[in-house]
PDB file of N, H, CA, C and O in Angstrom:
ATOM      1  N   MET A   1      84.283 -11.509 -53.504  1.00  0.00           N
ATOM      2  CA  MET A   1      85.573 -11.678 -52.866  1.00  0.00           C
ATOM      3  C   MET A   1      86.062 -10.300 -52.413  1.00  0.00           C
ATOM      4  O   MET A   1      85.835  -9.299 -53.092  1.00  0.00           O
ATOM      5  N   THR A   2      86.724 -10.261 -51.276  1.00  0.00           N
ATOM      6  H   THR A   2      86.908 -11.075 -50.725  1.00  0.00           H
ATOM      7  CA  THR A   2      87.307  -9.025 -50.766  1.00  0.00           C
ATOM      8  C   THR A   2      88.817  -9.080 -50.932  1.00  0.00           C
ATOM      9  O   THR A   2      89.455 -10.069 -50.572  1.00  0.00           O
ATOM     10  N   HIS A   3      89.379  -8.017 -51.475  1.00  0.00           N
ATOM     11  H   HIS A   3      88.861  -7.213 -51.767  1.00  0.00           H
ATOM     12  CA  HIS A   3      90.820  -7.917 -51.703  1.00  0.00           C
ATOM     13  C   HIS A   3      91.397  -6.848 -50.776  1.00  0.00           C
ATOM     14  O   HIS A   3      90.870  -5.739 -50.695  1.00  0.00           O
ATOM     15  N   GLY A   4      92.471  -7.185 -50.086  1.00  0.00           N
ATOM     16  H   GLY A   4      92.899  -8.086 -50.152  1.00  0.00           H
ATOM     17  CA  GLY A   4      93.182  -6.212 -49.267  1.00  0.00           C
ATOM     18  C   GLY A   4      94.141  -5.421 -50.145  1.00  0.00           C
ATOM     19  O   GLY A   4      94.920  -6.001 -50.901  1.00  0.00           O
ATOM     20  N   LEU A   5      94.083  -4.109 -50.047  1.00  0.00           N
ATOM     21  H   LEU A   5      93.450  -3.638 -49.433  1.00  0.00           H
ATOM     22  CA  LEU A   5      94.948  -3.248 -50.843  1.00  0.00           C
ATOM     23  C   LEU A   5      96.101  -2.747 -49.983  1.00  0.00           C
ATOM     24  O   LEU A   5      95.924  -2.401 -48.815  1.00  0.00           O
ATOM     25  N   ASP A   6      97.282  -2.715 -50.585  1.00  0.00           N
ATOM     26  H   ASP A   6      97.426  -2.995 -51.534  1.00  0.00           H
ATOM     27  CA  ASP A   6      98.428  -2.155 -49.872  1.00  0.00           C
ATOM     28  C   ASP A   6      98.887  -0.889 -50.582  1.00  0.00           C
ATOM     29  O   ASP A   6      98.409  -0.562 -51.668  1.00  0.00           O
ATOM     30  N   THR A   7      99.809  -0.192 -49.961  1.00  0.00           N
ATOM     31  H   THR A   7     100.198  -0.458 -49.078  1.00  0.00           H
ATOM     32  CA  THR A   7     100.283   1.082 -50.496  1.00  0.00           C
ATOM     33  C   THR A   7     100.913   0.926 -51.868  1.00  0.00           C
ATOM     34  O   THR A   7     100.680   1.746 -52.757  1.00  0.00           O
ATOM     35  N   GLY A   8     101.703  -0.111 -52.046  1.00  0.00           N
ATOM     36  H   GLY A   8     101.893  -0.776 -51.324  1.00  0.00           H
ATOM     37  CA  GLY A   8     102.366  -0.314 -53.329  1.00  0.00           C
ATOM     38  C   GLY A   8     101.376  -0.419 -54.481  1.00  0.00           C
ATOM     39  O   GLY A   8     101.598   0.148 -55.551  1.00  0.00           O
ATOM     40  N   PHE A   9     100.288  -1.143 -54.261  1.00  0.00           N
ATOM     41  H   PHE A   9     100.108  -1.603 -53.391  1.00  0.00           H
ATOM     42  CA  PHE A   9      99.264  -1.266 -55.301  1.00  0.00           C
ATOM     43  C   PHE A   9      98.607   0.078 -55.571  1.00  0.00           C
ATOM     44  O   PHE A   9      98.429   0.462 -56.727  1.00  0.00           O
ATOM     45  N   LEU A  10      98.246   0.796 -54.511  1.00  0.00           N
ATOM     46  H   LEU A  10      98.391   0.484 -53.572  1.00  0.00           H
ATOM     47  CA  LEU A  10      97.576   2.088 -54.686  1.00  0.00           C
ATOM     48  C   LEU A  10      98.462   3.090 -55.420  1.00  0.00           C
ATOM     49  O   LEU A  10      97.985   3.830 -56.281  1.00  0.00           O
ATOM     50  N   VAL A  11      99.737   3.115 -55.086  1.00  0.00           N
ATOM     51  H   VAL A  11     100.124   2.514 -54.387  1.00  0.00           H
ATOM     52  CA  VAL A  11     100.670   4.033 -55.752  1.00  0.00           C
ATOM     53  C   VAL A  11     100.811   3.644 -57.221  1.00  0.00           C
ATOM     54  O   VAL A  11     100.784   4.514 -58.091  1.00  0.00           O
ATOM     55  N   ALA A  12     100.960   2.364 -57.506  1.00  0.00           N
ATOM     56  H   ALA A  12     100.982   1.657 -56.799  1.00  0.00           H
ATOM     57  CA  ALA A  12     101.082   1.908 -58.894  1.00  0.00           C
ATOM     58  C   ALA A  12      99.818   2.255 -59.683  1.00  0.00           C
ATOM     59  O   ALA A  12      99.903   2.650 -60.846  1.00  0.00           O
ATOM     60  N   TYR A  13      98.678   2.113 -59.074  1.00  0.00           N
ATOM     61  H   TYR A  13      98.609   1.792 -58.129  1.00  0.00           H
ATOM     62  CA  TYR A  13      97.412   2.431 -59.739  1.00  0.00           C
ATOM     63  C   TYR A  13      97.300   3.931 -60.006  1.00  0.00           C
ATOM     64  O   TYR A  13      96.835   4.336 -61.071  1.00  0.00           O
ATOM     65  N   GLU A  14      97.714   4.739 -59.065  1.00  0.00           N
ATOM     66  H   GLU A  14      98.092   4.410 -58.200  1.00  0.00           H
ATOM     67  CA  GLU A  14      97.553   6.199 -59.164  1.00  0.00           C
ATOM     68  C   GLU A  14      98.578   6.856 -60.076  1.00  0.00           C
ATOM     69  O   GLU A  14      98.231   7.767 -60.827  1.00  0.00           O
ATOM     70  N   ALA A  15      99.823   6.420 -60.030  1.00  0.00           N
ATOM     71  H   ALA A  15     100.105   5.680 -59.420  1.00  0.00           H
ATOM     72  CA  ALA A  15     100.919   7.094 -60.737  1.00  0.00           C
ATOM     73  C   ALA A  15     101.087   6.488 -62.137  1.00  0.00           C
ATOM     74  O   ALA A  15     101.580   5.369 -62.282  1.00  0.00           O
ATOM     75  N   ALA A  16     100.676   7.229 -63.151  1.00  0.00           N
ATOM     76  H   ALA A  16     100.276   8.138 -63.033  1.00  0.00           H
ATOM     77  CA  ALA A  16     100.732   6.730 -64.529  1.00  0.00           C
ATOM     78  C   ALA A  16     102.143   6.368 -64.962  1.00  0.00           C
ATOM     79  O   ALA A  16     102.319   5.522 -65.839  1.00  0.00           O
ATOM     80  N   GLN A  17     103.156   6.996 -64.362  1.00  0.00           N
ATOM     81  H   GLN A  17     103.013   7.683 -63.650  1.00  0.00           H
ATOM     82  CA  GLN A  17     104.539   6.719 -64.736  1.00  0.00           C
ATOM     83  C   GLN A  17     105.113   5.498 -64.020  1.00  0.00           C
ATOM     84  O   GLN A  17     106.234   5.081 -64.313  1.00  0.00           O
ATOM     85  N   HIS A  18     104.366   4.928 -63.095  1.00  0.00           N
ATOM     86  H   HIS A  18     103.456   5.267 -62.857  1.00  0.00           H
ATOM     87  CA  HIS A  18     104.838   3.750 -62.359  1.00  0.00           C
ATOM     88  C   HIS A  18     104.913   2.561 -63.320  1.00  0.00           C
ATOM     89  O   HIS A  18     104.010   2.374 -64.135  1.00  0.00           O
ATOM     90  N   PRO A  19     105.980   1.754 -63.236  1.00  0.00           N
ATOM     91  CA  PRO A  19     106.120   0.617 -64.160  1.00  0.00           C
ATOM     92  C   PRO A  19     104.986  -0.411 -64.081  1.00  0.00           C
ATOM     93  O   PRO A  19     104.753  -1.140 -65.045  1.00  0.00           O
ATOM     94  N   LEU A  20     104.283  -0.479 -62.958  1.00  0.00           N
ATOM     95  H   LEU A  20     104.472   0.114 -62.175  1.00  0.00           H
ATOM     96  CA  LEU A  20     103.185  -1.445 -62.820  1.00  0.00           C
ATOM     97  C   LEU A  20     101.804  -0.807 -62.939  1.00  0.00           C
ATOM     98  O   LEU A  20     100.794  -1.428 -62.609  1.00  0.00           O
ATOM     99  N   HIS A  21     101.769   0.427 -63.410  1.00  0.00           N
ATOM    100  H   HIS A  21     102.589   0.931 -63.679  1.00  0.00           H
ATOM    101  CA  HIS A  21     100.484   1.136 -63.509  1.00  0.00           C
ATOM    102  C   HIS A  21      99.485   0.385 -64.393  1.00  0.00           C
ATOM    103  O   HIS A  21      98.343   0.167 -63.987  1.00  0.00           O
ATOM    104  N   THR A  22      99.896  -0.004 -65.573  1.00  0.00           N
ATOM    105  H   THR A  22     100.823   0.173 -65.903  1.00  0.00           H
ATOM    106  CA  THR A  22      98.989  -0.678 -66.507  1.00  0.00           C
ATOM    107  C   THR A  22      98.449  -1.973 -65.914  1.00  0.00           C
ATOM    108  O   THR A  22      97.259  -2.268 -66.027  1.00  0.00           O
ATOM    109  N   ASP A  23      99.326  -2.739 -65.283  1.00  0.00           N
ATOM    110  H   ASP A  23     100.293  -2.500 -65.191  1.00  0.00           H
ATOM    111  CA  ASP A  23      98.899  -4.010 -64.670  1.00  0.00           C
ATOM    112  C   ASP A  23      97.936  -3.778 -63.513  1.00  0.00           C
ATOM    113  O   ASP A  23      96.927  -4.474 -63.395  1.00  0.00           O
ATOM    114  N   SER A  24      98.243  -2.802 -62.656  1.00  0.00           N
ATOM    115  H   SER A  24      99.063  -2.238 -62.752  1.00  0.00           H
ATOM    116  CA  SER A  24      97.372  -2.556 -61.505  1.00  0.00           C
ATOM    117  C   SER A  24      96.027  -2.009 -61.951  1.00  0.00           C
ATOM    118  O   SER A  24      94.998  -2.349 -61.366  1.00  0.00           O
ATOM    119  N   ASP A  25      96.019  -1.169 -62.979  1.00  0.00           N
ATOM    120  H   ASP A  25      96.855  -0.893 -63.454  1.00  0.00           H
ATOM    121  CA  ASP A  25      94.764  -0.639 -63.509  1.00  0.00           C
ATOM    122  C   ASP A  25      93.901  -1.773 -64.069  1.00  0.00           C
ATOM    123  O   ASP A  25      92.699  -1.829 -63.811  1.00  0.00           O
ATOM    124  N   ALA A  26      94.515  -2.664 -64.829  1.00  0.00           N
ATOM    125  H   ALA A  26      95.492  -2.618 -65.039  1.00  0.00           H
ATOM    126  CA  ALA A  26      93.774  -3.794 -65.402  1.00  0.00           C
ATOM    127  C   ALA A  26      93.214  -4.702 -64.315  1.00  0.00           C
ATOM    128  O   ALA A  26      92.066  -5.139 -64.401  1.00  0.00           O
ATOM    129  N   LEU A  27      94.014  -4.985 -63.299  1.00  0.00           N
ATOM    130  H   LEU A  27      94.946  -4.630 -63.230  1.00  0.00           H
ATOM    131  CA  LEU A  27      93.554  -5.845 -62.204  1.00  0.00           C
ATOM    132  C   LEU A  27      92.410  -5.184 -61.438  1.00  0.00           C
ATOM    133  O   LEU A  27      91.423  -5.838 -61.101  1.00  0.00           O
ATOM    134  N   PHE A  28      92.546  -3.894 -61.166  1.00  0.00           N
ATOM    135  H   PHE A  28      93.348  -3.363 -61.440  1.00  0.00           H
ATOM    136  CA  PHE A  28      91.491  -3.176 -60.455  1.00  0.00           C
ATOM    137  C   PHE A  28      90.189  -3.212 -61.244  1.00  0.00           C
ATOM    138  O   PHE A  28      89.130  -3.495 -60.684  1.00  0.00           O
ATOM    139  N   ARG A  29      90.264  -2.928 -62.533  1.00  0.00           N
ATOM    140  H   ARG A  29      91.125  -2.698 -62.988  1.00  0.00           H
ATOM    141  CA  ARG A  29      89.061  -2.937 -63.375  1.00  0.00           C
ATOM    142  C   ARG A  29      88.425  -4.327 -63.428  1.00  0.00           C
ATOM    143  O   ARG A  29      87.200  -4.452 -63.416  1.00  0.00           O
ATOM    144  N   GLN A  30      89.249  -5.359 -63.484  1.00  0.00           N
ATOM    145  H   GLN A  30      90.243  -5.257 -63.493  1.00  0.00           H
ATOM    146  CA  GLN A  30      88.725  -6.723 -63.502  1.00  0.00           C
ATOM    147  C   GLN A  30      87.993  -7.031 -62.198  1.00  0.00           C
ATOM    148  O   GLN A  30      86.908  -7.613 -62.217  1.00  0.00           O
ATOM    149  N   CYS A  31      88.575  -6.648 -61.082  1.00  0.00           N
ATOM    150  H   CYS A  31      89.456  -6.176 -61.066  1.00  0.00           H
ATOM    151  CA  CYS A  31      87.938  -6.902 -59.780  1.00  0.00           C
ATOM    152  C   CYS A  31      86.632  -6.138 -59.646  1.00  0.00           C
ATOM    153  O   CYS A  31      85.649  -6.672 -59.133  1.00  0.00           O
ATOM    154  N   VAL A  32      86.616  -4.889 -60.107  1.00  0.00           N
ATOM    155  H   VAL A  32      87.415  -4.455 -60.524  1.00  0.00           H
ATOM    156  CA  VAL A  32      85.384  -4.097 -60.055  1.00  0.00           C
ATOM    157  C   VAL A  32      84.310  -4.739 -60.926  1.00  0.00           C
ATOM    158  O   VAL A  32      83.154  -4.838 -60.514  1.00  0.00           O
ATOM    159  N   SER A  33      84.683  -5.175 -62.121  1.00  0.00           N
ATOM    160  H   SER A  33      85.622  -5.094 -62.456  1.00  0.00           H
ATOM    161  CA  SER A  33      83.693  -5.795 -63.014  1.00  0.00           C
ATOM    162  C   SER A  33      83.171  -7.119 -62.455  1.00  0.00           C
ATOM    163  O   SER A  33      82.058  -7.535 -62.776  1.00  0.00           O
ATOM    164  N   ASN A  34      83.975  -7.778 -61.621  1.00  0.00           N
ATOM    165  H   ASN A  34      84.880  -7.440 -61.360  1.00  0.00           H
ATOM    166  CA  ASN A  34      83.537  -9.013 -60.961  1.00  0.00           C
ATOM    167  C   ASN A  34      82.641  -8.731 -59.763  1.00  0.00           C
ATOM    168  O   ASN A  34      82.053  -9.654 -59.200  1.00  0.00           O
ATOM    169  N   GLY A  35      82.529  -7.463 -59.366  1.00  0.00           N
ATOM    170  H   GLY A  35      83.006  -6.713 -59.823  1.00  0.00           H
ATOM    171  CA  GLY A  35      81.734  -7.109 -58.198  1.00  0.00           C
ATOM    172  C   GLY A  35      82.469  -7.320 -56.886  1.00  0.00           C
ATOM    173  O   GLY A  35      81.845  -7.389 -55.827  1.00  0.00           O
ATOM    174  N   ASP A  36      83.799  -7.424 -56.949  1.00  0.00           N
ATOM    175  H   ASP A  36      84.306  -7.368 -57.809  1.00  0.00           H
ATOM    176  CA  ASP A  36      84.603  -7.655 -55.750  1.00  0.00           C
ATOM    177  C   ASP A  36      84.638  -6.408 -54.865  1.00  0.00           C
ATOM    178  O   ASP A  36      84.402  -5.292 -55.328  1.00  0.00           O
ATOM    179  N   ASP A  37      84.934  -6.623 -53.596  1.00  0.00           N
ATOM    180  H   ASP A  37      85.126  -7.530 -53.220  1.00  0.00           H
ATOM    181  CA  ASP A  37      85.089  -5.554 -52.619  1.00  0.00           C
ATOM    182  C   ASP A  37      86.567  -5.354 -52.316  1.00  0.00           C
ATOM    183  O   ASP A  37      87.403  -6.198 -52.638  1.00  0.00           O
ATOM    184  N   PHE A  38      86.872  -4.222 -51.693  1.00  0.00           N
ATOM    185  H   PHE A  38      86.193  -3.536 -51.432  1.00  0.00           H
ATOM    186  CA  PHE A  38      88.249  -3.888 -51.326  1.00  0.00           C
ATOM    187  C   PHE A  38      88.294  -3.462 -49.868  1.00  0.00           C
ATOM    188  O   PHE A  38      87.339  -2.901 -49.329  1.00  0.00           O
ATOM    189  N   ALA A  39      89.441  -3.747 -49.242  1.00  0.00           N
ATOM    190  H   ALA A  39      90.216  -4.202 -49.680  1.00  0.00           H
ATOM    191  CA  ALA A  39      89.645  -3.358 -47.851  1.00  0.00           C
ATOM    192  C   ALA A  39      91.081  -2.879 -47.687  1.00  0.00           C
ATOM    193  O   ALA A  39      91.989  -3.326 -48.387  1.00  0.00           O
ATOM    194  N   LEU A  40      91.261  -1.966 -46.752  1.00  0.00           N
ATOM    195  H   LEU A  40      90.524  -1.603 -46.183  1.00  0.00           H
ATOM    196  CA  LEU A  40      92.618  -1.526 -46.428  1.00  0.00           C
ATOM    197  C   LEU A  40      92.661  -0.975 -45.023  1.00  0.00           C
ATOM    198  O   LEU A  40      91.635  -0.628 -44.439  1.00  0.00           O
ATOM    199  N   ALA A  41      93.852  -0.901 -44.497  1.00  0.00           N
ATOM    200  H   ALA A  41      94.686  -1.183 -44.971  1.00  0.00           H
ATOM    201  CA  ALA A  41      94.055  -0.360 -43.155  1.00  0.00           C
ATOM    202  C   ALA A  41      94.292   1.147 -43.255  1.00  0.00           C
ATOM    203  O   ALA A  41      94.847   1.616 -44.249  1.00  0.00           O
ATOM    204  N   PRO A  42      93.881   1.909 -42.244  1.00  0.00           N
ATOM    205  CA  PRO A  42      94.059   3.364 -42.291  1.00  0.00           C
ATOM    206  C   PRO A  42      95.505   3.800 -42.541  1.00  0.00           C
ATOM    207  O   PRO A  42      95.740   4.802 -43.216  1.00  0.00           O
ATOM    208  N   GLN A  43      96.458   3.066 -42.010  1.00  0.00           N
ATOM    209  H   GLN A  43      96.267   2.252 -41.462  1.00  0.00           H
ATOM    210  CA  GLN A  43      97.851   3.460 -42.202  1.00  0.00           C
ATOM    211  C   GLN A  43      98.276   3.350 -43.665  1.00  0.00           C
ATOM    212  O   GLN A  43      99.217   4.024 -44.085  1.00  0.00           O
ATOM    213  N   VAL A  44      97.598   2.511 -44.444  1.00  0.00           N
ATOM    214  H   VAL A  44      96.834   1.963 -44.103  1.00  0.00           H
ATOM    215  CA  VAL A  44      97.886   2.419 -45.875  1.00  0.00           C
ATOM    216  C   VAL A  44      97.543   3.748 -46.548  1.00  0.00           C
ATOM    217  O   VAL A  44      98.292   4.218 -47.404  1.00  0.00           O
ATOM    218  N   LEU A  45      96.428   4.350 -46.172  1.00  0.00           N
ATOM    219  H   LEU A  45      95.819   3.968 -45.477  1.00  0.00           H
ATOM    220  CA  LEU A  45      96.053   5.639 -46.754  1.00  0.00           C
ATOM    221  C   LEU A  45      97.046   6.735 -46.375  1.00  0.00           C
ATOM    222  O   LEU A  45      97.398   7.574 -47.204  1.00  0.00           O
ATOM    223  N   ALA A  46      97.491   6.725 -45.135  1.00  0.00           N
ATOM    224  H   ALA A  46      97.205   6.043 -44.461  1.00  0.00           H
ATOM    225  CA  ALA A  46      98.472   7.723 -44.702  1.00  0.00           C
ATOM    226  C   ALA A  46      99.765   7.582 -45.504  1.00  0.00           C
ATOM    227  O   ALA A  46     100.338   8.580 -45.940  1.00  0.00           O
ATOM    228  N   GLU A  47     100.218   6.364 -45.694  1.00  0.00           N
ATOM    229  H   GLU A  47      99.753   5.553 -45.339  1.00  0.00           H
ATOM    230  CA  GLU A  47     101.441   6.131 -46.458  1.00  0.00           C
ATOM    231  C   GLU A  47     101.234   6.483 -47.929  1.00  0.00           C
ATOM    232  O   GLU A  47     102.131   7.042 -48.560  1.00  0.00           O
ATOM    233  N   PHE A  48     100.074   6.166 -48.477  1.00  0.00           N
ATOM    234  H   PHE A  48      99.345   5.712 -47.964  1.00  0.00           H
ATOM    235  CA  PHE A  48      99.750   6.520 -49.853  1.00  0.00           C
ATOM    236  C   PHE A  48      99.865   8.025 -50.061  1.00  0.00           C
ATOM    237  O   PHE A  48     100.519   8.472 -51.004  1.00  0.00           O
ATOM    238  N   VAL A  49      99.237   8.807 -49.193  1.00  0.00           N
ATOM    239  H   VAL A  49      98.706   8.443 -48.427  1.00  0.00           H
ATOM    240  CA  VAL A  49      99.287  10.272 -49.299  1.00  0.00           C
ATOM    241  C   VAL A  49     100.729  10.750 -49.209  1.00  0.00           C
ATOM    242  O   VAL A  49     101.141  11.626 -49.968  1.00  0.00           O
ATOM    243  N   HIS A  50     101.487  10.189 -48.299  1.00  0.00           N
ATOM    244  H   HIS A  50     101.152   9.477 -47.682  1.00  0.00           H
ATOM    245  CA  HIS A  50     102.899  10.578 -48.144  1.00  0.00           C
ATOM    246  C   HIS A  50     103.684  10.325 -49.428  1.00  0.00           C
ATOM    247  O   HIS A  50     104.445  11.188 -49.866  1.00  0.00           O
ATOM    248  N   VAL A  51     103.511   9.171 -50.024  1.00  0.00           N
ATOM    249  H   VAL A  51     102.893   8.470 -49.668  1.00  0.00           H
ATOM    250  CA  VAL A  51     104.300   8.800 -51.206  1.00  0.00           C
ATOM    251  C   VAL A  51     103.888   9.617 -52.426  1.00  0.00           C
ATOM    252  O   VAL A  51     104.750  10.156 -53.120  1.00  0.00           O
ATOM    253  N   VAL A  52     102.596   9.721 -52.700  1.00  0.00           N
ATOM    254  H   VAL A  52     101.896   9.283 -52.136  1.00  0.00           H
ATOM    255  CA  VAL A  52     102.165  10.377 -53.949  1.00  0.00           C
ATOM    256  C   VAL A  52     102.315  11.890 -53.934  1.00  0.00           C
ATOM    257  O   VAL A  52     102.158  12.534 -54.971  1.00  0.00           O
ATOM    258  N   THR A  53     102.615  12.466 -52.780  1.00  0.00           N
ATOM    259  H   THR A  53     102.743  11.942 -51.938  1.00  0.00           H
ATOM    260  CA  THR A  53     102.874  13.913 -52.719  1.00  0.00           C
ATOM    261  C   THR A  53     104.364  14.226 -52.621  1.00  0.00           C
ATOM    262  O   THR A  53     104.743  15.396 -52.566  1.00  0.00           O
ATOM    263  N   ASP A  54     105.198  13.219 -52.598  1.00  0.00           N
ATOM    264  H   ASP A  54     104.890  12.268 -52.642  1.00  0.00           H
ATOM    265  CA  ASP A  54     106.643  13.389 -52.417  1.00  0.00           C
ATOM    266  C   ASP A  54     107.342  13.496 -53.774  1.00  0.00           C
ATOM    267  O   ASP A  54     107.416  12.521 -54.522  1.00  0.00           O
ATOM    268  N   GLN A  55     107.849  14.682 -54.078  1.00  0.00           N
ATOM    269  H   GLN A  55     107.789  15.473 -53.470  1.00  0.00           H
ATOM    270  CA  GLN A  55     108.487  14.896 -55.390  1.00  0.00           C
ATOM    271  C   GLN A  55     109.798  14.145 -55.557  1.00  0.00           C
ATOM    272  O   GLN A  55     110.299  14.038 -56.677  1.00  0.00           O
ATOM    273  N   THR A  56     110.360  13.631 -54.493  1.00  0.00           N
ATOM    274  H   THR A  56     109.953  13.718 -53.583  1.00  0.00           H
ATOM    275  CA  THR A  56     111.574  12.824 -54.627  1.00  0.00           C
ATOM    276  C   THR A  56     111.247  11.373 -54.991  1.00  0.00           C
ATOM    277  O   THR A  56     112.131  10.619 -55.399  1.00  0.00           O
ATOM    278  N   ARG A  57     109.983  10.984 -54.845  1.00  0.00           N
ATOM    279  H   ARG A  57     109.265  11.596 -54.514  1.00  0.00           H
ATOM    280  CA  ARG A  57     109.575   9.607 -55.161  1.00  0.00           C
ATOM    281  C   ARG A  57     108.750   9.522 -56.443  1.00  0.00           C
ATOM    282  O   ARG A  57     108.794   8.517 -57.153  1.00  0.00           O
ATOM    283  N   ILE A  58     108.013  10.567 -56.727  1.00  0.00           N
ATOM    284  H   ILE A  58     107.978  11.383 -56.150  1.00  0.00           H
ATOM    285  CA  ILE A  58     107.087  10.576 -57.869  1.00  0.00           C
ATOM    286  C   ILE A  58     107.468  11.738 -58.784  1.00  0.00           C
ATOM    287  O   ILE A  58     107.648  12.867 -58.327  1.00  0.00           O
ATOM    288  N   ALA A  59     107.589  11.448 -60.084  1.00  0.00           N
ATOM    289  H   ALA A  59     107.443  10.531 -60.455  1.00  0.00           H
ATOM    290  CA  ALA A  59     107.983  12.487 -61.041  1.00  0.00           C
ATOM    291  C   ALA A  59     106.963  13.621 -61.096  1.00  0.00           C
ATOM    292  O   ALA A  59     107.339  14.791 -61.174  1.00  0.00           O
ATOM    293  N   ARG A  60     105.691  13.286 -61.058  1.00  0.00           N
ATOM    294  H   ARG A  60     105.385  12.336 -60.995  1.00  0.00           H
ATOM    295  CA  ARG A  60     104.630  14.305 -61.063  1.00  0.00           C
ATOM    296  C   ARG A  60     103.757  14.083 -59.832  1.00  0.00           C
ATOM    297  O   ARG A  60     102.685  13.485 -59.931  1.00  0.00           O
ATOM    298  N   PRO A  61     104.208  14.558 -58.680  1.00  0.00           N
ATOM    299  CA  PRO A  61     103.456  14.304 -57.445  1.00  0.00           C
ATOM    300  C   PRO A  61     102.105  15.012 -57.442  1.00  0.00           C
ATOM    301  O   PRO A  61     101.912  16.031 -58.105  1.00  0.00           O
ATOM    302  N   LEU A  62     101.187  14.448 -56.682  1.00  0.00           N
ATOM    303  H   LEU A  62     101.344  13.620 -56.143  1.00  0.00           H
ATOM    304  CA  LEU A  62      99.884  15.076 -56.496  1.00  0.00           C
ATOM    305  C   LEU A  62      99.997  16.189 -55.463  1.00  0.00           C
ATOM    306  O   LEU A  62     100.881  16.159 -54.607  1.00  0.00           O
ATOM    307  N   THR A  63      99.118  17.153 -55.542  1.00  0.00           N
ATOM    308  H   THR A  63      98.400  17.177 -56.238  1.00  0.00           H
ATOM    309  CA  THR A  63      99.028  18.132 -54.461  1.00  0.00           C
ATOM    310  C   THR A  63      98.410  17.428 -53.256  1.00  0.00           C
ATOM    311  O   THR A  63      97.787  16.375 -53.393  1.00  0.00           O
ATOM    312  N   MET A  64      98.584  18.006 -52.102  1.00  0.00           N
ATOM    313  H   MET A  64      99.089  18.861 -51.990  1.00  0.00           H
ATOM    314  CA  MET A  64      98.021  17.404 -50.892  1.00  0.00           C
ATOM    315  C   MET A  64      96.504  17.311 -50.995  1.00  0.00           C
ATOM    316  O   MET A  64      95.922  16.300 -50.602  1.00  0.00           O
ATOM    317  N   ASP A  65      95.851  18.357 -51.519  1.00  0.00           N
ATOM    318  H   ASP A  65      96.324  19.179 -51.838  1.00  0.00           H
ATOM    319  CA  ASP A  65      94.388  18.329 -51.646  1.00  0.00           C
ATOM    320  C   ASP A  65      93.921  17.185 -52.546  1.00  0.00           C
ATOM    321  O   ASP A  65      92.965  16.483 -52.213  1.00  0.00           O
ATOM    322  N   VAL A  66      94.588  16.997 -53.675  1.00  0.00           N
ATOM    323  H   VAL A  66      95.364  17.566 -53.945  1.00  0.00           H
ATOM    324  CA  VAL A  66      94.207  15.925 -54.596  1.00  0.00           C
ATOM    325  C   VAL A  66      94.468  14.559 -53.964  1.00  0.00           C
ATOM    326  O   VAL A  66      93.640  13.655 -54.070  1.00  0.00           O
ATOM    327  N   ALA A  67      95.612  14.412 -53.313  1.00  0.00           N
ATOM    328  H   ALA A  67      96.285  15.146 -53.228  1.00  0.00           H
ATOM    329  CA  ALA A  67      95.947  13.139 -52.666  1.00  0.00           C
ATOM    330  C   ALA A  67      94.923  12.791 -51.580  1.00  0.00           C
ATOM    331  O   ALA A  67      94.517  11.636 -51.454  1.00  0.00           O
ATOM    332  N   LEU A  68      94.519  13.771 -50.815  1.00  0.00           N
ATOM    333  H   LEU A  68      94.849  14.709 -50.917  1.00  0.00           H
ATOM    334  CA  LEU A  68      93.526  13.515 -49.766  1.00  0.00           C
ATOM    335  C   LEU A  68      92.159  13.181 -50.374  1.00  0.00           C
ATOM    336  O   LEU A  68      91.430  12.342 -49.844  1.00  0.00           O
ATOM    337  N   ASP A  69      91.816  13.835 -51.485  1.00  0.00           N
ATOM    338  H   ASP A  69      92.408  14.516 -51.916  1.00  0.00           H
ATOM    339  CA  ASP A  69      90.562  13.486 -52.170  1.00  0.00           C
ATOM    340  C   ASP A  69      90.604  12.039 -52.659  1.00  0.00           C
ATOM    341  O   ASP A  69      89.627  11.303 -52.515  1.00  0.00           O
ATOM    342  N   ARG A  70      91.732  11.632 -53.237  1.00  0.00           N
ATOM    343  H   ARG A  70      92.526  12.229 -53.354  1.00  0.00           H
ATOM    344  CA  ARG A  70      91.860  10.256 -53.734  1.00  0.00           C
ATOM    345  C   ARG A  70      91.779   9.271 -52.569  1.00  0.00           C
ATOM    346  O   ARG A  70      91.134   8.228 -52.681  1.00  0.00           O
ATOM    347  N   ALA A  71      92.427   9.594 -51.460  1.00  0.00           N
ATOM    348  H   ALA A  71      92.951  10.441 -51.369  1.00  0.00           H
ATOM    349  CA  ALA A  71      92.388   8.714 -50.287  1.00  0.00           C
ATOM    350  C   ALA A  71      90.959   8.620 -49.740  1.00  0.00           C
ATOM    351  O   ALA A  71      90.552   7.574 -49.236  1.00  0.00           O
ATOM    352  N   ASP A  72      90.223   9.690 -49.840  1.00  0.00           N
ATOM    353  H   ASP A  72      90.554  10.540 -50.250  1.00  0.00           H
ATOM    354  CA  ASP A  72      88.851   9.718 -49.346  1.00  0.00           C
ATOM    355  C   ASP A  72      87.943   8.813 -50.180  1.00  0.00           C
ATOM    356  O   ASP A  72      86.972   8.253 -49.671  1.00  0.00           O
ATOM    357  N   MET A  73      88.274   8.677 -51.476  1.00  0.00           N
ATOM    358  H   MET A  73      89.063   9.131 -51.889  1.00  0.00           H
ATOM    359  CA  MET A  73      87.462   7.826 -52.346  1.00  0.00           C
ATOM    360  C   MET A  73      87.585   6.385 -51.904  1.00  0.00           C
ATOM    361  O   MET A  73      86.976   5.501 -52.506  1.00  0.00           O
TER     362      MET A  73
END
C-alpha cells in the first residue's frame, strides 16, 4: 500500500516535542514493517523544511543543513 504524507505528519514525526510525535512514529514504523511505500508532493518537503527550522514554531528547531538532509531522505 502507498501512503501519501503531508507536512503535518512529517513535522509530528520529526519533532519529539510535538504532541503527536509518539503516534506518528508508531504509525510510520508499522507501515515500514508492513512493507508499505510512501509518497509526497515536492511542496510538502519545502513546507516541512520551513516549519522545522522556524524557532517560533518549534522549540528546538533543526538547522537548515539538518532539515535539508532529512528532506532528502
